[in-house]
Structure formats: structure tokens, C-alpha cells
TORKOL-4160 file (C-alpha; in steps of 0.2 Angstrom, whole numbers, padded with zeros to 4 digits, m for minus):
278
<pt num="1" X="m0012" Y="m0084" Z="m0030"/>
<pt num="2" X="m0017" Y="m0068" Z="m0021"/>
<pt num="3" X="m0025" Y="m0071" Z="m0004"/>
<pt num="4" X="m0035" Y="m0056" Z="0004"/>
<pt num="5" X="m0039" Y="m0056" Z="0022"/>
<pt num="6" X="m0056" Y="m0049" Z="0024"/>
<pt num="7" X="m0071" Y="m0045" Z="0013"/>
<pt num="8" X="m0075" Y="m0027" Z="0016"/>
<pt num="9" X="m0075" Y="m0013" Z="0004"/>
<pt num="10" X="m0056" Y="m0012" Z="0002"/>
<pt num="11" X="m0055" Y="m0031" Z="0000"/>
<pt num="12" X="m0068" Y="m0031" Z="m0013"/>
<pt num="13" X="m0061" Y="m0017" Z="m0023"/>
<pt num="14" X="m0044" Y="m0025" Z="m0022"/>
<pt num="15" X="m0050" Y="m0042" Z="m0028"/>
<pt num="16" X="m0059" Y="m0033" Z="m0042"/>
<pt num="17" X="m0043" Y="m0023" Z="m0047"/>
<pt num="18" X="m0032" Y="m0038" Z="m0046"/>
<pt num="19" X="m0043" Y="m0049" Z="m0056"/>
<pt num="20" X="m0045" Y="m0036" Z="m0070"/>
<pt num="21" X="m0026" Y="m0034" Z="m0070"/>
<pt num="22" X="m0025" Y="m0052" Z="m0074"/>
<pt num="23" X="m0008" Y="m0056" Z="m0067"/>
<pt num="24" X="m0014" Y="m0068" Z="m0053"/>
<pt num="25" X="m0022" Y="m0084" Z="m0059"/>
<pt num="26" X="m0033" Y="m0084" Z="m0044"/>
<pt num="27" X="m0039" Y="m0072" Z="m0031"/>
<pt num="28" X="m0046" Y="m0078" Z="m0014"/>
<pt num="29" X="m0056" Y="m0067" Z="m0002"/>
<pt num="30" X="m0055" Y="m0075" Z="0015"/>
<pt num="31" X="m0066" Y="m0070" Z="0030"/>
<pt num="32" X="m0075" Y="m0079" Z="0043"/>
<pt num="33" X="m0091" Y="m0071" Z="0037"/>
<pt num="34" X="m0090" Y="m0083" Z="0022"/>
<pt num="35" X="m0106" Y="m0079" Z="0013"/>
<pt num="36" X="m0100" Y="m0061" Z="0011"/>
<pt num="37" X="m0084" Y="m0066" Z="0004"/>
<pt num="38" X="m0092" Y="m0079" Z="m0008"/>
<pt num="39" X="m0105" Y="m0066" Z="m0013"/>
<pt num="40" X="m0092" Y="m0053" Z="m0018"/>
<pt num="41" X="m0081" Y="m0066" Z="m0027"/>
<pt num="42" X="m0096" Y="m0072" Z="m0037"/>
<pt num="43" X="m0100" Y="m0054" Z="m0041"/>
<pt num="44" X="m0083" Y="m0050" Z="m0047"/>
<pt num="45" X="m0081" Y="m0066" Z="m0057"/>
<pt num="46" X="m0097" Y="m0063" Z="m0066"/>
<pt num="47" X="m0091" Y="m0046" Z="m0071"/>
<pt num="48" X="m0076" Y="m0054" Z="m0080"/>
<pt num="49" X="m0084" Y="m0057" Z="m0097"/>
<pt num="50" X="m0089" Y="m0039" Z="m0097"/>
<pt num="51" X="m0072" Y="m0032" Z="m0092"/>
<pt num="52" X="m0062" Y="m0045" Z="m0102"/>
<pt num="53" X="m0054" Y="m0055" Z="m0088"/>
<pt num="54" X="m0055" Y="m0074" Z="m0083"/>
<pt num="55" X="m0046" Y="m0074" Z="m0066"/>
<pt num="56" X="m0053" Y="m0087" Z="m0054"/>
<pt num="57" X="m0061" Y="m0079" Z="m0039"/>
<pt num="58" X="m0068" Y="m0088" Z="m0023"/>
<pt num="59" X="m0073" Y="m0084" Z="m0006"/>
<pt num="60" X="m0067" Y="m0094" Z="0009"/>
<pt num="61" X="m0068" Y="m0095" Z="0028"/>
<pt num="62" X="m0054" Y="m0106" Z="0034"/>
<pt num="63" X="m0036" Y="m0101" Z="0037"/>
<pt num="64" X="m0030" Y="m0116" Z="0025"/>
<pt num="65" X="m0036" Y="m0105" Z="0011"/>
<pt num="66" X="m0020" Y="m0094" Z="0014"/>
<pt num="67" X="m0009" Y="m0109" Z="0010"/>
<pt num="68" X="0000" Y="m0108" Z="m0006"/>
<pt num="69" X="m0002" Y="m0089" Z="m0009"/>
<pt num="70" X="0011" Y="m0079" Z="m0018"/>
<pt num="71" X="0006" Y="m0063" Z="m0008"/>
<pt num="72" X="m0006" Y="m0061" Z="0007"/>
<pt num="73" X="m0015" Y="m0045" Z="0009"/>
<pt num="74" X="m0022" Y="m0038" Z="0025"/>
<pt num="75" X="m0037" Y="m0028" Z="0020"/>
<pt num="76" X="m0054" Y="m0025" Z="0030"/>
<pt num="77" X="m0069" Y="m0034" Z="0037"/>
<pt num="78" X="m0087" Y="m0032" Z="0031"/>
<pt num="79" X="m0094" Y="m0018" Z="0041"/>
<pt num="80" X="m0079" Y="m0018" Z="0053"/>
<pt num="81" X="m0066" Y="m0007" Z="0045"/>
<pt num="82" X="m0048" Y="m0011" Z="0042"/>
<pt num="83" X="m0040" Y="m0025" Z="0051"/>
<pt num="84" X="m0031" Y="m0017" Z="0065"/>
<pt num="85" X="m0027" Y="m0018" Z="0084"/>
<pt num="86" X="m0026" Y="m0034" Z="0094"/>
<pt num="87" X="m0039" Y="m0044" Z="0083"/>
<pt num="88" X="m0028" Y="m0040" Z="0067"/>
<pt num="89" X="m0012" Y="m0046" Z="0077"/>
<pt num="90" X="m0021" Y="m0062" Z="0081"/>
<pt num="91" X="m0026" Y="m0064" Z="0063"/>
<pt num="92" X="m0008" Y="m0063" Z="0058"/>
<pt num="93" X="m0002" Y="m0075" Z="0071"/>
<pt num="94" X="m0015" Y="m0087" Z="0066"/>
<pt num="95" X="m0011" Y="m0087" Z="0047"/>
<pt num="96" X="0008" Y="m0087" Z="0049"/>
<pt num="97" X="0009" Y="m0106" Z="0051"/>
<pt num="98" X="0000" Y="m0108" Z="0034"/>
<pt num="99" X="0008" Y="m0093" Z="0025"/>
<pt num="100" X="0024" Y="m0101" Z="0020"/>
<pt num="101" X="0036" Y="m0088" Z="0014"/>
<pt num="102" X="0023" Y="m0077" Z="0006"/>
<pt num="103" X="0025" Y="m0058" Z="0009"/>
<pt num="104" X="0012" Y="m0049" Z="0019"/>
<pt num="105" X="0005" Y="m0033" Z="0011"/>
<pt num="106" X="m0004" Y="m0021" Z="0022"/>
<pt num="107" X="m0017" Y="m0012" Z="0011"/>
<pt num="108" X="m0025" Y="m0001" Z="0024"/>
<pt num="109" X="m0021" Y="0017" Z="0028"/>
<pt num="110" X="m0021" Y="0013" Z="0047"/>
<pt num="111" X="m0010" Y="m0002" Z="0047"/>
<pt num="112" X="0007" Y="0005" Z="0050"/>
<pt num="113" X="0006" Y="0001" Z="0069"/>
<pt num="114" X="0000" Y="m0017" Z="0064"/>
<pt num="115" X="0016" Y="m0019" Z="0054"/>
<pt num="116" X="0027" Y="m0013" Z="0069"/>
<pt num="117" X="0018" Y="m0024" Z="0081"/>
<pt num="118" X="0020" Y="m0039" Z="0070"/>
<pt num="119" X="0038" Y="m0036" Z="0068"/>
<pt num="120" X="0040" Y="m0033" Z="0087"/>
<pt num="121" X="0029" Y="m0046" Z="0094"/>
<pt num="122" X="0028" Y="m0060" Z="0081"/>
<pt num="123" X="0045" Y="m0058" Z="0074"/>
<pt num="124" X="0039" Y="m0057" Z="0056"/>
<pt num="125" X="0055" Y="m0052" Z="0046"/>
<pt num="126" X="0055" Y="m0034" Z="0041"/>
<pt num="127" X="0059" Y="m0038" Z="0023"/>
<pt num="128" X="0043" Y="m0048" Z="0022"/>
<pt num="129" X="0031" Y="m0034" Z="0026"/>
<pt num="130" X="0025" Y="m0019" Z="0015"/>
<pt num="131" X="0012" Y="m0006" Z="0017"/>
<pt num="132" X="0005" Y="0001" Z="0001"/>
<pt num="133" X="m0006" Y="0016" Z="0007"/>
<pt num="134" X="0008" Y="0029" Z="0003"/>
<pt num="135" X="0007" Y="0024" Z="m0015"/>
<pt num="136" X="m0011" Y="0030" Z="m0015"/>
<pt num="137" X="m0006" Y="0046" Z="m0005"/>
<pt num="138" X="0007" Y="0050" Z="m0018"/>
<pt num="139" X="m0007" Y="0048" Z="m0031"/>
<pt num="140" X="m0018" Y="0060" Z="m0022"/>
<pt num="141" X="m0004" Y="0073" Z="m0020"/>
<pt num="142" X="0000" Y="0071" Z="m0039"/>
<pt num="143" X="m0018" Y="0074" Z="m0044"/>
<pt num="144" X="m0018" Y="0090" Z="m0034"/>
<pt num="145" X="m0002" Y="0096" Z="m0042"/>
<pt num="146" X="m0008" Y="0091" Z="m0059"/>
<pt num="147" X="m0024" Y="0102" Z="m0057"/>
<pt num="148" X="m0014" Y="0117" Z="m0050"/>
<pt num="149" X="m0001" Y="0115" Z="m0065"/>
<pt num="150" X="m0015" Y="0112" Z="m0078"/>
<pt num="151" X="m0005" Y="0097" Z="m0083"/>
<pt num="152" X="m0008" Y="0078" Z="m0085"/>
<pt num="153" X="m0005" Y="0069" Z="m0069"/>
<pt num="154" X="0006" Y="0056" Z="m0079"/>
<pt num="155" X="0019" Y="0070" Z="m0082"/>
<pt num="156" X="0021" Y="0073" Z="m0063"/>
<pt num="157" X="0032" Y="0063" Z="m0051"/>
<pt num="158" X="0029" Y="0069" Z="m0033"/>
<pt num="159" X="0031" Y="0059" Z="m0017"/>
<pt num="160" X="0029" Y="0061" Z="0002"/>
<pt num="161" X="0039" Y="0051" Z="0015"/>
<pt num="162" X="0039" Y="0049" Z="0033"/>
<pt num="163" X="0024" Y="0045" Z="0044"/>
<pt num="164" X="0008" Y="0051" Z="0036"/>
<pt num="165" X="m0005" Y="0057" Z="0041"/>
<pt num="166" X="0003" Y="0066" Z="0055"/>
<pt num="167" X="0020" Y="0069" Z="0048"/>
<pt num="168" X="0021" Y="0068" Z="0029"/>
<pt num="169" X="0036" Y="0076" Z="0021"/>
<pt num="170" X="0033" Y="0081" Z="0003"/>
<pt num="171" X="0049" Y="0080" Z="m0007"/>
<pt num="172" X="0046" Y="0096" Z="m0017"/>
<pt num="173" X="0065" Y="0098" Z="m0021"/>
<pt num="174" X="0065" Y="0082" Z="m0031"/>
<pt num="175" X="0048" Y="0083" Z="m0039"/>
<pt num="176" X="0047" Y="0084" Z="m0058"/>
<pt num="177" X="0034" Y="0089" Z="m0071"/>
<pt num="178" X="0039" Y="0082" Z="m0088"/>
<pt num="179" X="0058" Y="0087" Z="m0089"/>
<pt num="180" X="0057" Y="0102" Z="m0078"/>
<pt num="181" X="0058" Y="0103" Z="m0059"/>
<pt num="182" X="0040" Y="0105" Z="m0052"/>
<pt num="183" X="0046" Y="0120" Z="m0042"/>
<pt num="184" X="0048" Y="0129" Z="m0059"/>
<pt num="185" X="0030" Y="0125" Z="m0064"/>
<pt num="186" X="0021" Y="0128" Z="m0047"/>
<pt num="187" X="0022" Y="0145" Z="m0038"/>
<pt num="188" X="0027" Y="0145" Z="m0020"/>
<pt num="189" X="0009" Y="0149" Z="m0014"/>
<pt num="190" X="0003" Y="0134" Z="m0025"/>
<pt num="191" X="0015" Y="0122" Z="m0017"/>
<pt num="192" X="0010" Y="0129" Z="0000"/>
<pt num="193" X="m0008" Y="0126" Z="m0003"/>
<pt num="194" X="m0005" Y="0108" Z="m0008"/>
<pt num="195" X="0006" Y="0105" Z="0007"/>
<pt num="196" X="m0008" Y="0112" Z="0019"/>
<pt num="197" X="m0021" Y="0100" Z="0011"/>
<pt num="198" X="m0010" Y="0085" Z="0013"/>
<pt num="199" X="m0016" Y="0079" Z="0029"/>
<pt num="200" X="m0034" Y="0080" Z="0023"/>
<pt num="201" X="m0030" Y="0068" Z="0009"/>
<pt num="202" X="m0027" Y="0054" Z="0022"/>
<pt num="203" X="m0035" Y="0041" Z="0023"/>
<pt num="204" X="m0036" Y="0038" Z="0004"/>
<pt num="205" X="m0052" Y="0030" Z="m0001"/>
<pt num="206" X="m0055" Y="0011" Z="m0004"/>
<pt num="207" X="m0053" Y="0012" Z="m0023"/>
<pt num="208" X="m0037" Y="0022" Z="m0022"/>
<pt num="209" X="m0030" Y="0010" Z="m0008"/>
<pt num="210" X="m0035" Y="m0005" Z="m0019"/>
<pt num="211" X="m0027" Y="0001" Z="m0034"/>
<pt num="212" X="m0011" Y="0005" Z="m0025"/>
<pt num="213" X="m0011" Y="m0013" Z="m0016"/>
<pt num="214" X="m0015" Y="m0021" Z="m0033"/>
<pt num="215" X="0001" Y="m0014" Z="m0041"/>
<pt num="216" X="0012" Y="m0018" Z="m0025"/>
<pt num="217" X="0005" Y="m0035" Z="m0025"/>
<pt num="218" X="0010" Y="m0038" Z="m0043"/>
<pt num="219" X="0028" Y="m0032" Z="m0039"/>
<pt num="220" X="0029" Y="m0044" Z="m0024"/>
<pt num="221" X="0023" Y="m0059" Z="m0034"/>
<pt num="222" X="0032" Y="m0056" Z="m0050"/>
<pt num="223" X="0045" Y="m0042" Z="m0048"/>
<pt num="224" X="0046" Y="m0025" Z="m0056"/>
<pt num="225" X="0059" Y="m0012" Z="m0060"/>
<pt num="226" X="0047" Y="0002" Z="m0054"/>
<pt num="227" X="0051" Y="0010" Z="m0037"/>
<pt num="228" X="0037" Y="0013" Z="m0025"/>
<pt num="229" X="0034" Y="0023" Z="m0009"/>
<pt num="230" X="0028" Y="0011" Z="0004"/>
<pt num="231" X="0028" Y="0009" Z="0023"/>
<pt num="232" X="0043" Y="m0002" Z="0026"/>
<pt num="233" X="0057" Y="m0005" Z="0039"/>
<pt num="234" X="0075" Y="0000" Z="0035"/>
<pt num="235" X="0092" Y="m0001" Z="0044"/>
<pt num="236" X="0097" Y="0011" Z="0058"/>
<pt num="237" X="0106" Y="0023" Z="0046"/>
<pt num="238" X="0089" Y="0027" Z="0038"/>
<pt num="239" X="0076" Y="0023" Z="0052"/>
<pt num="240" X="0075" Y="0020" Z="0070"/>
<pt num="241" X="0074" Y="0001" Z="0074"/>
<pt num="242" X="0057" Y="m0006" Z="0073"/>
<pt num="243" X="0050" Y="0010" Z="0065"/>
<pt num="244" X="0040" Y="0008" Z="0049"/>
<pt num="245" X="0039" Y="0024" Z="0038"/>
<pt num="246" X="0035" Y="0029" Z="0020"/>
<pt num="247" X="0051" Y="0027" Z="0010"/>
<pt num="248" X="0056" Y="0024" Z="m0008"/>
<pt num="249" X="0058" Y="0005" Z="m0010"/>
<pt num="250" X="0063" Y="m0008" Z="m0023"/>
<pt num="251" X="0052" Y="m0023" Z="m0022"/>
<pt num="252" X="0054" Y="m0041" Z="m0030"/>
<pt num="253" X="0047" Y="m0058" Z="m0029"/>
<pt num="254" X="0045" Y="m0062" Z="m0010"/>
<pt num="255" X="0047" Y="m0045" Z="m0002"/>
<pt num="256" X="0058" Y="m0030" Z="0000"/>
<pt num="257" X="0074" Y="m0029" Z="m0010"/>
<pt num="258" X="0081" Y="m0012" Z="m0005"/>
<pt num="259" X="0075" Y="0003" Z="0004"/>
<pt num="260" X="0082" Y="0019" Z="m0002"/>
<pt num="261" X="0086" Y="0036" Z="0006"/>
<pt num="262" X="0073" Y="0049" Z="0000"/>
<pt num="263" X="0080" Y="0063" Z="m0011"/>
<pt num="264" X="0076" Y="0078" Z="0000"/>
<pt num="265" X="0083" Y="0095" Z="0002"/>
<pt num="266" X="0092" Y="0100" Z="0019"/>
<pt num="267" X="0076" Y="0107" Z="0026"/>
<pt num="268" X="0065" Y="0092" Z="0020"/>
<pt num="269" X="0078" Y="0080" Z="0028"/>
<pt num="270" X="0076" Y="0089" Z="0045"/>
<pt num="271" X="0057" Y="0087" Z="0044"/>
<pt num="272" X="0059" Y="0069" Z="0039"/>
<pt num="273" X="0071" Y="0065" Z="0053"/>
<pt num="274" X="0059" Y="0074" Z="0066"/>
<pt num="275" X="0045" Y="0064" Z="0059"/>
<pt num="276" X="0052" Y="0047" Z="0060"/>
<pt num="277" X="0060" Y="0050" Z="0077"/>
<pt num="278" X="0043" Y="0056" Z="0084"/>
């Protein structure tokens, strides 16, 4: 079961995307404005016969609805934006007693601070928390590269690491297009133009964030061989203690399995070290 904290635009898009993917038998929208959560759940459930899914969906108001979840996602409130700040930290503190060992997935674009605060103040284990917004950011960069190269985005692998939006480090040196290095496909001025637009791609929209979160939620519940770029913590050889950053990560049922060192050129590595130390 996937439990989603909130019933805003991101939460609704995530519930719809997760239901359509059909991996979870049940998706719950949980928010103290219960009529909104119930209404969105009903709307998504009624779309099931049209889109060909039969996932159970329901809206709830109480914290007990988080009990038994395989993954708990922190999303957004109706009309209130993403869960962030002290209210979000209090939400996490309240749900931890009923969450069991479920991993916490932070779906919003402004929740890196919340991950760090939960780790620092609530002692939530680093391996239990993942932020999925960098997956959507990678997709946006890949789309721009595909347009510039006049190629399918499915042929391109391009990632950004560090601490977007202020300090994204685009890994041009390891990017590929088909079987060729992307640097051979895109001219220097085209890569520079994409790099300059990178900050403007943040925050990704709710649909992109929801698609990213749905895939990461699947990985956290069922495991995967795919590698993602997510906000995570790492040992001190990779990141300062208590710092969350966008890193390549292997995910499995229950949380983070392994955080990997990004494949960066020497110049990109300097930029990355500067970003995560800042």
C-alpha cells in the first residue's frame, strides 16, 4: 500500500500515476481536509475503467491510515503547497509511531531541507529517506538535450548531481546519446545553453514530480535494477555528514541500498564538491 501525505495537486497526480501503474494494490490520500482527499480518490478511482486499472483508492484524515504502508510519500496540501517547514517536521514526527519501517519518500522539489531536519532532529535513519525531485529534473534536462540533438529522449542519458536548484552539476562528461558520448552530438554552445537554462527548470511541475515519485515508490516497495538520481545521504567520503544531495543511488525494498559516486570530469568534480560543501 502507498500512503500519500497530502491531497494537493502533486498528491493527486501521484495517486493517479501510481494507480495507473498498477504496482500497489491500494493507494491512500491522507489529509486532515478529508473531503478533498476523499473527492480526489473517488475521481481517480472512477477513471480506472477508462484507463484500465483497478487499484483501490481512498481518502483518509487520521494518522492511523499510514499504518501498514509499504511506502509513505510526503507530498502537498490542498491550496497550501508542498509539505515543508515546521509543520512538515511535526507531521513526520506524528506519523513515525504508526509508520513501522516504511521508507519515507519526499516527492516535492523543496523538501531537501525537510529530509535533513528529519534526520537531524527526529533521528530518522538516512537509509530510510529518499527525495525523488532530481529524477524529474534529469528528465527535464534530457528533454532539452533531445530537442537540441533532434533525437528521441529515450536515447539520451543525462544527469545532474549536487544541490539543485542553486548548485546543479550536469554530468556532461558521462552523458550519452545512443552509443555515442553526448558531447559528440551536441556542440559546446548547445551544451552551454542547456546548462544556463538548468536553474529555470526547477521546480519541475506537479505531473513530472508525480511521475518521478511513482517510479521511485515502486523501487522502494518492490526493488529494481534501475539506478536513480535522488536526494539522499551518504557516508563522509561522498557527502558532508547530515547533507542531502542529488546522487546516483540503488534502491530496494525498504530504502537505500547503495549511494554511488557520480561519474564526473575533474572540473565537474570540483563544482560538485563546492556545491555540497556550500
